[in-house]
Structure formats: C-alpha cells, structure tokens
FIKOL-593926 format. One line per field, with one value per residue: chain; x, y, z of N, C-alpha, C in turn. Coordinates in Angstrom, 3 decimals, decimal comma, m for minus. Layout:
N
mol c(A/...);
n_u c(X/...);
n_v c(Y/...);
n_w c(Z/...);
ca_u c(X/...);
ca_v c(Y/...);
ca_w c(Z/...);
c_u c(X/...);
c_v c(Y/...);
c_w c(Z/...);
***
This chain:
248
mol c(A/A/A/A/A/A/A/A/A/A/A/A/A/A/A/A/A/A/A/A/A/A/A/A/A/A/A/A/A/A/A/A/A/A/A/A/A/A/A/A/A/A/A/A/A/A/A/A/A/A/A/A/A/A/A/A/A/A/A/A/A/A/A/A/A/A/A/A/A/A/A/A/A/A/A/A/A/A/A/A/A/A/A/A/A/A/A/A/A/A/A/A/A/A/A/A/A/A/A/A/A/A/A/A/A/A/A/A/A/A/A/A/A/A/A/A/A/A/A/A/A/A/A/A/A/A/A/A/A/A/A/A/A/A/A/A/A/A/A/A/A/A/A/A/A/A/A/A/A/A/A/A/A/A/A/A/A/A/A/A/A/A/A/A/A/A/A/A/A/A/A/A/A/A/A/A/A/A/A/A/A/A/A/A/A/A/A/A/A/A/A/A/A/A/A/A/A/A/A/A/A/A/A/A/A/A/A/A/A/A/A/A/A/A/A/A/A/A/A/A/A/A/A/A/A/A/A/A/A/A/A/A/A/A/A/A/A/A/A/A/A/A/A/A/A/A/A/A);
n_u c(15,291/13,663/11,254/9,360/8,737/5,968/4,939/6,109/7,169/9,358/11,496/10,471/8,194/4,648/2,164/0,717/1,799/3,209/5,972/9,159/11,524/13,975/14,586/14,873/17,149/19,108/19,359/21,407/21,490/20,727/22,818/25,044/24,270/24,312/27,042/27,957/26,868/28,390/31,018/30,846/30,399/32,882/34,612/33,801/33,935/36,619/37,802/36,514/37,260/40,087/41,124/42,039/44,746/46,998/49,895/53,216/53,973/51,682/48,418/46,134/44,051/44,678/43,843/44,750/45,415/47,621/47,220/44,910/41,987/39,685/39,643/39,170/36,668/35,107/35,186/33,961/31,395/30,450/30,551/28,759/26,303/26,057/25,877/23,407/21,754/21,921/20,490/17,968/17,421/17,384/15,052/13,323/13,615/12,337/9,770/8,959/7,859/5,285/4,006/1,324/0,985/2,405/3,672/4,569/6,481/8,261/9,255/10,527/12,561/13,914/14,832/16,616/18,452/19,482/20,598/22,456/24,166/25,134/26,454/28,399/30,114/30,816/32,133/34,314/35,586/36,138/37,939/40,077/40,816/41,546/43,595/45,435/46,080/47,121/49,393/50,954/51,577/54,237/55,423/54,822/54,823/53,359/50,951/48,081/48,601/47,348/44,601/44,410/45,116/43,072/40,870/41,320/41,323/38,742/37,241/37,804/36,713/34,072/33,468/33,269/31,120/28,924/28,863/28,063/25,511/24,341/24,319/22,542/20,218/19,804/19,306/16,882/15,264/15,223/14,036/11,564/10,513/10,265/8,561/6,190/3,897/1,339/m1,087/m1,639/m4,152/m4,331/m5,087/m6,748/m5,118/m5,739/m7,642/m6,442/m7,993/m10,631/m13,039/m13,741/m12,939/m14,070/m15,243/m15,988/m17,748/m19,951/m23,466/m26,293/m28,454/m31,829/m34,021/m37,334/m40,315/m42,408/m45,807/m48,344/m51,208/m54,547/m57,314/m60,817/m63,563/m66,150/m69,244/m72,030/m74,539/m75,474/m77,776/m80,275/m80,389/m77,833/m76,621/m75,562/m77,752/m79,472/m78,793/m80,991/m82,390/m84,432/m85,435/m88,270/m90,170/m90,499/m93,196/m96,445/m98,240/m100,362/m100,091/m100,572/m99,503/m100,372/m102,688/m102,796);
n_v c(m16,903/m18,323/m19,642/m22,144/m21,892/m20,020/m20,008/m17,949/m14,508/m12,260/m13,339/m13,721/m15,283/m15,745/m13,356/m13,648/m15,950/m15,751/m14,931/m16,202/m16,104/m17,386/m18,652/m16,402/m15,182/m17,053/m17,060/m16,461/m13,806/m12,149/m12,647/m11,632/m8,977/m8,207/m8,446/m6,405/m4,242/m4,387/m3,987/m1,374/m0,026/m0,428/0,994/3,799/4,164/3,750/5,938/8,186/7,945/7,504/8,648/11,226/13,270/15,513/17,295/17,632/20,282/21,703/22,641/21,897/19,246/16,700/14,546/11,119/9,927/10,870/13,478/14,314/15,685/15,449/12,783/11,412/12,521/11,654/8,835/8,561/9,568/7,751/5,403/5,901/6,304/3,828/2,197/3,007/2,454/m0,328/m1,194/m0,173/m1,595/m4,182/m4,099/m3,690/m6,123/m7,793/m6,824/m7,175/m9,843/m9,493/m7,869/m7,652/m6,811/m7,288/m5,341/m3,484/m5,034/m5,288/m2,658/m2,413/m4,387/m3,426/m0,948/m1,865/m3,156/m1,015/0,686/m1,027/m1,639/0,951/1,588/m0,337/0,580/3,094/2,286/1,090/3,327/4,617/2,815/2,882/5,589/5,836/3,905/4,975/7,468/6,570/5,212/7,343/8,479/9,195/9,964/8,438/8,739/8,657/8,033/6,024/3,128/0,665/1,276/2,743/0,815/m1,033/0,446/0,730/m1,995/m2,933/m1,329/m2,432/m4,995/m4,280/m3,689/m6,236/m7,389/m5,672/m5,975/m8,663/m8,423/m6,886/m8,751/m10,690/m9,118/m8,578/m11,177/m11,738/m9,812/m10,617/m13,176/m12,408/m10,983/m13,052/m14,854/m13,519/m13,320/m12,693/m14,994/m16,045/m16,510/m19,288/m20,548/m23,675/m26,482/m27,101/m29,762/m31,730/m33,547/m32,949/m30,509/m28,568/m28,015/m30,382/m29,142/m26,685/m27,102/m26,103/m25,611/m26,797/m24,629/m24,169/m22,337/m21,306/m20,962/m18,178/m17,968/m15,889/m15,059/m15,256/m13,130/m13,040/m10,996/m9,833/m11,349/m9,724/m10,712/m12,513/m14,464/m13,025/m14,248/m14,975/m12,680/m10,187/m9,132/m6,012/m3,367/m2,788/m0,358/m0,404/m3,256/m5,360/m7,378/m10,846/m13,086/m13,465/m10,560/m9,667/m10,124/m9,511/m8,298/m9,877/m8,603/m7,775);
n_w c(22,849/20,942/18,894/17,170/13,645/12,683/15,226/16,439/16,268/14,879/16,375/18,938/21,208/20,671/21,745/24,984/25,949/28,283/30,535/30,822/33,113/33,705/31,318/29,749/30,877/30,301/27,561/24,638/23,613/25,749/27,552/26,163/25,985/28,656/29,129/27,451/28,802/31,170/30,190/29,167/31,560/32,839/31,146/31,198/33,928/34,610/33,354/34,488/37,156/37,286/35,056/34,721/35,481/37,130/36,191/37,696/37,394/36,882/37,938/36,740/35,756/33,444/30,654/30,759/28,412/26,462/27,230/26,017/26,141/24,620/23,804/26,205/26,890/24,771/25,090/27,593/27,056/25,078/26,582/28,743/27,417/26,148/28,392/29,552/27,371/27,154/29,394/28,728/26,365/27,348/28,873/26,760/25,398/27,189/27,016/24,373/23,763/24,760/23,019/20,947/18,385/15,287/13,777/15,652/16,950/14,868/14,605/17,088/16,977/14,751/15,716/17,674/16,002/14,451/16,430/17,684/15,551/14,992/17,418/17,457/15,484/16,641/18,979/17,801/16,704/19,105/20,310/18,474/18,716/21,469/21,629/19,822/21,016/23,433/22,580/21,899/24,252/26,090/28,466/31,252/33,931/37,069/35,954/36,008/34,717/34,480/34,526/32,165/30,228/30,686/29,895/27,139/26,397/27,117/25,532/23,069/23,489/23,631/21,010/19,909/21,393/20,848/18,122/17,951/19,059/17,075/15,026/16,075/16,232/13,530/12,595/13,945/12,767/10,078/10,291/11,235/9,053/7,230/8,540/9,370/7,322/4,888/4,021/0,698/m1,849/m3,922/m7,059/m7,661/m9,225/m12,643/m14,092/m16,604/m18,022/m17,929/m18,937/m17,086/m13,659/m11,148/m8,976/m9,852/m11,938/m14,493/m14,255/m16,105/m17,846/m18,189/m19,703/m19,065/m20,941/m21,141/m20,808/m21,541/m19,590/m20,574/m20,460/m20,293/m21,220/m19,045/m19,471/m20,845/m21,407/m19,568/m17,607/m15,417/m12,983/m12,317/m11,945/m9,672/m7,067/m6,953/m4,695/m1,988/m0,105/1,929/2,811/2,283/4,449/3,878/3,156/4,782/4,443/5,959/8,579/11,979/15,074/18,175/20,556/23,949);
ca_u c(13,823/13,329/10,271/9,198/8,143/4,526/4,573/6,842/7,242/10,554/12,345/9,832/6,976/3,439/1,631/m0,155/2,507/3,836/7,392/10,004/12,702/15,195/14,882/15,335/18,513/20,036/19,489/22,683/21,357/20,722/24,158/25,925/23,866/24,826/28,479/28,115/26,578/29,531/32,179/30,628/30,613/34,319/35,273/33,614/34,339/38,077/38,178/36,024/37,942/41,549/41,502/42,555/45,787/47,671/51,351/53,832/54,150/50,394/47,321/45,005/44,059/44,628/43,524/45,935/45,703/48,378/46,627/43,864/40,696/38,633/39,609/38,483/35,263/34,425/35,040/32,957/30,069/30,055/30,332/27,546/25,132/25,953/25,420/21,968/21,050/21,831/19,364/16,724/17,200/16,988/13,617/12,610/13,603/11,302/8,445/8,621/6,910/3,941/3,444/0,439/1,031/3,667/4,315/5,296/7,679/9,197/9,917/11,416/13,743/14,645/15,546/17,743/19,432/20,144/21,434/23,590/25,123/25,781/27,388/29,568/31,025/31,329/33,128/35,520/36,245/36,667/39,124/41,182/41,242/42,269/44,846/46,356/46,563/47,954/50,697/51,702/51,863/55,581/55,689/53,789/55,069/52,165/49,735/47,616/48,662/46,354/43,314/44,469/45,076/41,737/39,949/41,542/40,940/37,290/36,693/37,900/35,715/32,742/33,236/32,822/29,790/27,896/28,755/27,237/24,131/23,847/24,051/21,301/19,085/19,590/18,646/15,485/14,533/15,015/13,043/10,253/10,026/9,899/7,492/4,950/3,459/m0,097/m1,311/m2,282/m5,019/m3,838/m6,110/m6,451/m4,640/m6,793/m7,568/m6,342/m8,915/m11,986/m13,084/m13,823/m12,725/m15,356/m15,854/m16,479/m18,440/m21,138/m24,765/m27,047/m29,515/m32,972/m34,997/m38,752/m41,026/m43,488/m47,078/m49,197/m52,564/m55,578/m58,466/m62,041/m64,419/m67,336/m70,341/m73,177/m75,800/m75,707/m79,129/m80,360/m80,207/m76,412/m76,118/m75,690/m78,955/m79,225/m78,885/m82,279/m82,186/m85,411/m86,006/m89,587/m90,182/m91,156/m94,231/m97,799/m98,208/m101,520/m99,836/m100,679/m99,102/m101,520/m102,836/m103,118);
ca_v c(m16,968/m18,644/m20,712/m22,696/m21,011/m20,012/m19,818/m16,782/m13,365/m11,467/m13,953/m13,800/m16,068/m14,981/m12,747/m14,500/m17,141/m15,510/m14,583/m17,164/m15,330/m18,196/m18,816/m15,101/m14,940/m18,006/m16,952/m15,804/m12,364/m11,495/m12,759/m10,684/m7,619/m7,947/m8,208/m5,053/m3,325/m4,422/m3,381/0,081/0,465/m0,406/2,042/5,173/4,240/3,923/7,295/9,176/7,832/7,586/9,078/12,598/13,567/16,791/17,189/18,341/21,705/22,334/22,212/21,482/17,807/16,374/13,159/10,266/9,526/11,915/14,750/14,646/15,676/15,016/11,323/10,982/12,924/10,776/7,499/8,629/9,733/6,494/4,408/6,192/6,052/2,382/1,645/3,256/1,779/m1,762/m1,396/0,074/m2,692/m5,354/m3,935/m3,896/m7,558/m8,387/m6,332/m7,578/m10,961/m9,086/m7,064/m8,455/m6,278/m7,641/m4,118/m2,927/m5,858/m4,953/m1,400/m2,646/m5,116/m2,541/0,018/m2,596/m3,398/0,241/1,179/m1,936/m1,431/2,262/1,567/m1,137/1,497/4,116/1,659/0,913/4,642/4,879/1,986/3,423/6,871/5,623/3,193/5,908/8,448/5,900/4,925/8,613/8,928/8,726/10,217/7,700/8,885/9,022/7,645/4,639/2,419/m0,413/1,868/3,101/m0,401/m1,618/1,234/0,354/m3,392/m3,110/m0,694/m3,445/m6,036/m3,739/m3,835/m7,605/m7,658/m4,938/m6,616/m9,862/m7,956/m6,496/m9,994/m11,257/m8,266/m8,798/m12,468/m11,613/m9,027/m11,443/m14,200/m11,775/m10,667/m14,308/m15,557/m12,744/m13,132/m12,837/m16,083/m15,644/m17,529/m19,872/m21,299/m25,114/m26,877/m27,568/m31,158/m31,715/m34,485/m32,390/m29,100/m27,745/m28,784/m30,902/m28,218/m25,510/m27,502/m25,265/m26,286/m26,472/m23,646/m24,397/m21,256/m21,634/m19,975/m17,488/m17,925/m14,877/m15,476/m14,486/m12,756/m12,804/m9,928/m10,299/m11,328/m8,871/m11,399/m13,553/m14,343/m12,155/m15,030/m15,041/m11,352/m9,779/m8,302/m4,606/m3,013/m2,200/0,353/m0,862/m4,528/m5,712/m8,755/m11,808/m13,885/m12,907/m9,147/m9,345/m10,538/m8,459/m8,816/m10,026/m7,563/m8,343);
ca_w c(22,853/19,570/18,799/15,840/12,667/12,784/16,614/16,903/15,358/15,144/17,377/20,247/21,197/20,486/22,955/25,774/26,414/29,567/30,539/31,526/33,504/33,613/29,899/29,249/31,348/29,688/26,110/24,300/23,405/27,060/28,124/25,467/26,334/30,001/28,986/26,892/29,899/32,080/29,537/29,130/32,919/33,115/30,353/31,691/35,330/34,655/32,940/35,436/38,447/37,178/33,709/34,704/36,469/36,912/36,163/38,833/37,113/36,583/38,813/35,900/35,463/32,020/30,343/30,764/27,034/25,767/27,643/25,040/26,830/23,703/23,814/27,425/26,814/23,814/25,675/28,656/26,448/24,455/27,623/29,503/26,561/25,966/29,674/29,663/26,272/27,452/30,305/27,999/25,421/28,130/29,159/25,496/25,130/28,034/26,622/23,002/23,680/25,140/21,945/20,099/17,024/14,632/13,302/16,784/17,128/13,793/14,948/18,219/16,497/13,852/16,553/18,255/14,944/14,068/17,531/17,885/14,460/15,157/18,548/17,063/14,778/17,556/19,841/16,988/16,673/20,440/20,511/17,657/19,285/22,725/21,361/19,168/21,987/24,427/21,965/21,849/25,617/26,417/29,880/31,997/35,367/37,814/35,230/36,308/33,444/34,441/34,155/30,752/29,423/30,825/29,068/25,739/26,198/27,173/24,320/22,023/23,770/23,332/19,564/19,663/21,959/20,109/16,813/18,116/19,235/15,744/14,291/16,614/15,825/12,097/12,441/14,373/11,775/8,880/10,604/11,326/7,705/6,568/9,248/9,406/5,942/4,671/3,066/m0,552/m2,431/m5,163/m7,773/m7,722/m10,550/m13,557/m14,518/m18,076/m18,647/m17,941/m19,365/m15,894/m12,428/m10,653/m8,015/m10,540/m13,157/m14,670/m14,318/m17,328/m17,616/m19,079/m19,502/m19,282/m21,769/m20,422/m21,548/m20,892/m19,236/m21,304/m19,653/m21,097/m20,694/m18,314/m20,461/m20,479/m21,695/m18,589/m17,034/m14,244/m11,754/m12,024/m11,672/m8,286/m6,876/m6,661/m3,286/m1,619/1,159/2,935/2,328/2,805/4,957/3,009/3,807/4,832/4,776/6,802/9,964/12,969/16,374/19,090/21,592/25,252);
c_u c(13,338/12,376/10,208/8,533/6,632/4,035/5,281/6,804/8,399/11,338/11,759/8,551/5,775/2,916/0,692/0,531/3,149/5,327/8,138/11,328/13,980/15,572/15,412/16,781/19,518/20,207/20,731/22,577/21,382/22,104/25,103/25,554/24,340/26,339/28,746/27,867/27,769/30,749/32,036/30,845/32,098/34,992/35,063/33,970/35,852/38,481/37,726/36,752/39,453/42,017/42,068/43,571/46,391/49,181/51,940/53,944/52,843/49,337/46,122/45,140/43,878/44,329/44,811/46,308/46,294/47,803/45,567/42,502/39,554/38,509/38,879/36,999/34,475/34,183/33,989/31,550/29,579/29,753/29,044/26,295/24,951/25,443/23,908/21,183/20,925/20,671/18,036/16,409/16,867/15,506/12,800/12,545/12,538/9,919/8,016/7,670/5,483/3,291/2,601/0,461/2,398/4,405/5,107/6,565/8,725/9,960/10,893/12,698/14,579/15,423/16,766/18,839/20,204/21,073/22,648/24,630/25,869/26,799/28,558/30,601/31,626/32,334/34,431/36,301/36,876/37,942/40,319/41,715/42,043/43,598/45,876/46,919/47,430/49,328/51,563/52,044/53,213/55,897/54,546/54,013/53,800/50,859/49,335/47,514/47,629/44,978/43,296/44,379/43,699/40,724/40,084/41,048/39,420/36,580/36,727/36,880/34,296/32,432/32,671/31,402/28,694/27,770/27,908/25,771/23,525/23,499/22,755/20,080/18,783/18,901/17,185/14,668/14,247/13,987/11,645/9,673/9,577/8,693/6,172/4,572/1,969/m0,314/m2,079/m3,080/m4,440/m4,952/m5,760/m5,998/m5,776/m6,551/m7,514/m7,363/m10,344/m11,938/m13,106/m13,473/m14,057/m16,029/m16,540/m17,213/m19,713/m22,398/m25,511/m28,215/m30,604/m34,004/m36,405/m39,419/m42,199/m44,716/m48,001/m50,602/m53,573/m56,775/m59,638/m62,912/m65,658/m68,539/m71,522/m74,510/m76,087/m77,105/m79,101/m80,128/m78,749/m75,816/m76,354/m76,931/m78,565/m79,438/m80,195/m82,128/m83,113/m86,034/m87,326/m89,557/m90,983/m92,219/m95,583/m97,745/m99,344/m101,306/m99,862/m100,269/m100,276/m101,534/m103,317/m103,841);
c_v c(m17,191/m19,814/m21,198/m21,700/m21,144/m19,854/m18,608/m15,708/m12,482/m12,011/m14,056/m14,593/m15,160/m14,466/m13,701/m15,740/m16,958/m15,255/m15,575/m16,468/m16,133/m18,458/m17,520/m14,835/m15,830/m17,826/m16,129/m14,292/m11,610/m11,528/m11,748/m9,242/m7,238/m7,722/m6,821/m4,000/m3,243/m3,739/m1,858/0,685/0,573/0,748/3,418/5,294/4,441/5,355/8,320/9,124/8,037/8,114/10,468/12,764/14,930/16,578/17,936/19,839/22,431/21,763/21,711/20,000/17,588/14,888/12,343/9,811/10,716/13,311/15,247/14,543/15,198/13,489/10,805/11,341/12,002/9,392/7,499/8,729/8,428/5,437/4,641/5,881/4,556/1,707/1,812/2,515/0,282/m2,045/m1,199/m1,066/m4,000/m5,293/m4,171/m5,374/m8,274/m8,031/m6,831/m8,783/m10,609/m8,190/m7,961/m8,004/m6,600/m6,403/m3,452/m3,726/m5,539/m3,681/m1,587/m3,351/m4,240/m1,483/m0,630/m2,808/m2,126/0,721/0,282/m1,776/m0,106/2,225/0,633/m0,259/2,529/3,537/1,398/2,225/4,955/4,076/2,544/4,722/6,670/4,910/4,110/6,915/7,803/5,554/6,184/9,145/8,347/8,927/9,594/7,793/9,388/8,639/6,227/3,825/1,297/0,121/2,234/1,863/m1,069/m0,860/0,869/m1,070/m3,552/m2,328/m1,669/m4,566/m5,563/m3,806/m5,216/m7,834/m6,918/m5,453/m7,876/m9,481/m7,505/m7,721/m10,640/m10,444/m8,443/m10,131/m12,425/m10,836/m9,846/m12,539/m13,612/m11,447/m11,935/m14,981/m14,826/m12,408/m13,342/m13,948/m15,591/m16,813/m17,998/m20,696/m22,784/m25,500/m27,459/m29,016/m31,192/m32,625/m33,963/m30,936/m28,168/m28,609/m29,249/m29,937/m27,070/m25,876/m26,686/m26,127/m25,839/m25,568/m23,869/m23,297/m21,751/m20,517/m19,418/m17,431/m16,937/m15,428/m14,582/m14,282/m12,471/m11,762/m10,516/m10,246/m10,511/m9,572/m12,549/m13,392/m13,560/m12,926/m15,122/m13,688/m11,019/m8,936/m6,879/m4,341/m2,312/m1,614/m0,150/m2,170/m4,814/m7,132/m9,659/m12,589/m13,163/m11,488/m8,760/m9,749/m9,343/m9,047/m8,910/m8,911/m8,208/m7,327);
c_w c(21,435/19,566/17,374/14,938/12,733/14,205/17,199/15,834/15,789/16,340/18,755/20,125/21,093/21,825/23,664/26,307/27,776/29,420/31,412/31,841/33,308/32,153/29,300/29,657/30,631/28,195/25,753/24,151/24,735/27,690/27,481/25,811/27,738/29,983/28,416/27,964/30,866/31,462/29,470/30,513/33,243/32,393/30,975/33,179/35,462/34,315/33,975/36,777/38,343/35,827/33,625/35,836/36,137/36,998/37,363/38,614/36,863/37,518/38,019/35,550/33,970/31,848/30,274/29,367/26,285/26,048/26,637/25,734/25,926/23,675/25,057/27,387/25,880/24,423/26,781/28,076/25,830/25,514/28,401/28,674/26,342/27,236/29,835/28,583/26,535/28,390/29,580/27,041/26,143/28,486/27,892/25,133/25,967/27,519/25,248/22,958/24,055/24,094/21,046/18,646/16,423/14,129/14,427/17,065/16,068/14,114/16,109/17,788/15,564/14,633/17,205/17,218/14,597/15,178/17,736/16,794/14,588/16,293/18,318/16,362/15,728/18,542/19,084/16,899/18,024/20,701/19,722/18,239/20,564/22,504/20,719/20,167/23,059/23,863/21,878/23,231/26,044/27,889/30,688/33,489/36,056/37,124/35,651/35,019/33,361/34,028/32,676/29,871/29,514/29,970/27,604/25,482/26,182/26,065/23,155/22,244/23,433/21,848/19,271/20,176/21,196/18,680/16,868/18,297/17,907/14,912/14,763/16,168/14,343/11,850/12,854/13,340/10,526/9,135/10,691/9,972/6,994/7,212/9,184/7,974/5,870/3,670/1,855/m1,112/m3,755/m5,780/m7,784/m9,119/m11,389/m13,956/m16,041/m18,760/m18,700/m18,333/m18,175/m14,688/m11,873/m9,694/m8,707/m11,836/m13,322/m14,744/m15,562/m16,978/m18,656/m18,846/m19,819/m20,069/m20,999/m21,320/m20,872/m20,667/m19,945/m20,402/m20,594/m20,422/m20,022/m19,245/m19,938/m20,692/m20,750/m18,027/m15,749/m12,955/m11,338/m11,735/m10,208/m8,129/m6,558/m5,190/m3,020/m0,236/2,238/2,465/3,026/3,314/4,055/3,798/3,772/5,310/5,719/8,247/10,854/14,314/17,304/20,112/22,848/26,081);
***
C-alpha cells in the first residue's frame, strides 16, 4: 500500500481514499504477516498437542525437548503471543489508512516496528533454545520426532518472517518522517543588479508640511445691521396700530 510521495503518509494512502481489500491482501507486508501468523500457530500447536509425553517409568508428562519444561513453556508463550499479535497488527494495517492524523500513524508504525523487532529477537532465542535441547535429547523412543522437528523449523522460519516485517515497518517509518514535513518559507534570491528586488522596492515618501490655520477675533466695531438682533419676548405687530377688527 505504497503511494506516491505527497499522496501518502507512513506507507498508507491519505484518509478518505477508501479501503481496497484485494490490494491489501496482495501487498507483501500482509502476505508475510499471514505467514508469521501460520508459523506461530504451528509452533504452539505442535507443543500443546504432542510436546509432552510421559516415560514408561513415570506418570508425569515431560517436554519432548530433553524433558525441559521451560523450553516448551517458552515456545508456547512466544507462539501464542505472536499468533494474537499478528491478528492485532493486521487490524492495525487496515485501520492506518483511515487515520487522518499523521502523528497517530507515526505511533502505529512505530509500535509495529518495535514489536516486530522484539519478536524477531525472541524467535531467535526460541529457535536456539529448542535446537539446543533437541540436540541433547538422546532417548527418542516414543517421542513424535516430526512434531519436534517441525517446531524447531517453524521457529527458524518465524525469525525470517518477523525480520522482514521489521524491515517493512522501518521503511514505512522512514518514508513517513521524510514525507510528512512542514514547508518552510525561503526568501527569494536577491537580484545583484538592483538594490532591492522589484517586489520589495521601497516607495518614496514625501512628507507634507503642516500649515496651521489662523483664526481672527470677531470684530466688535461691526455695524449694528450685521449684528444679530436681540431677543424680544413679546414682539409688537408691525404696521398700522389703529386697526380694529370689525364688529358684526
């Protein structure tokens, strides 16, 4: 599930593109994860079903790997956890493209990287432990040798598959760190022939001089005709004062 740079983040397409089931199944990471799930199932299934037998002289069942119960317990624990983790990581692979936050995708890919790297190492320890105990098992009477050899072989295969998953997770993490970047502002290159770039050329500033306005006092020697009349409370009607209204 790898898209072009700028259209993906941490190895997954941007949110809102939908989920393509057939493309998801065909991608190498999903195929390797399913193989890891199958190998873990074989390891702990072989031990839980045929990994313990009892000797003719004892009723207590012992581990087929040199009667070392710790070796069988360790292989079962690693296999069961790997089996469950593969299913959880498959669900996470489906959910990552729907994450709109790049920081959440980073944490998901980082968790996949850390777990895959850790389980690569633990499967290596498991393989070395089982191979060492099986080489010390001399009395193989009644022991299902095919189950023992299958457990050792699929432990070795698990090292390879989980190592490949670690490589894929590391690649997704590196691509995410390179792709999800914040663009930075860069100054435009200066033109050596001009003092200032044409876009940023300064404009000339011409300050204007301020001339204060002079005010003259109201002249007191103006003629009375230009002065406002005084207010008269009861104005007298103008005209003939001898006018009398007619009586009927």
